[in-house]
N, C-alpha and C positions, 0 to 999 in steps of 0.2 A: 090658502085663500079662504076668507071667511065667507060663509053663507048667511042668509038672513037670520037663521036661528043660532048662529054662533056669536059669542061675545068677542068684541075687539079687544086686543091687548094695547093699552095706551101707554105703558111704561117700557122704556128701552134704556139700555146702558150704552152711552156713546163713548167710544174709545178714540182718542186722538191718535192719528197715525204718526204725528211728529214726536210727541213726548210721552205717549202711552197713558196719559191721564184718563181715568174713567169717571163718568158722572151719570147718575140716574136721572133721567128726564121724563116728563109727561109729554106725549106727543099731541099735536092738535088733531081732533077727530076728522076734520073735513078739509084738510089742506096739507100740502107738502111743505116742508121747511127747507129752504134752499141754502140758508146760511146759519152757521153755529159758531159762537165764540168759545174756544176751549178755555175752560176755567183753570187749567194747569199752566199753559204757556201763552195764552192770549191769541193763538193763531185763529184766523178766520177760515173755518172749514166750508168747503163747497162740495156738492155731490160729485162722485166720480163719473166719467163719461158713461152714459147709458142708464144711470140711476136717476130717479126722480127727486131724491132729497138726501139730506145728510143722514137720516136714520136708516135708509136703505144702503147707504154706503158705509157707515161707521157704527151703526147701532146693532144691538143684539136681537132686535125685533124690527121688521120693516114697518113703514108708516101705515096708518089706518086706511088711506085710499088704496094702497097696494094690497093690503089684507082683504079688501073688498073686491079685488079683481081688476083695479085700474091698471091698464097696461099702456099708459100715455107715453112712457119713456122706454119701456123695455121690450 
């Protein structure tokens, strides 16, 4: 969890659970991203139950709101 003096990590590698394709993406600073189109197979990814966004479900780094302590969904 980021504190005010920590830098947010804005880059995450999203891995498609269907085809395994990996893509490096820049996350929005102030919002959760609920949908993601896989660039490998074209699947529309949605968050897993209990996760706020696709980055928290399929990314190597959780979304910036989660990094800042948002517990809206978890």
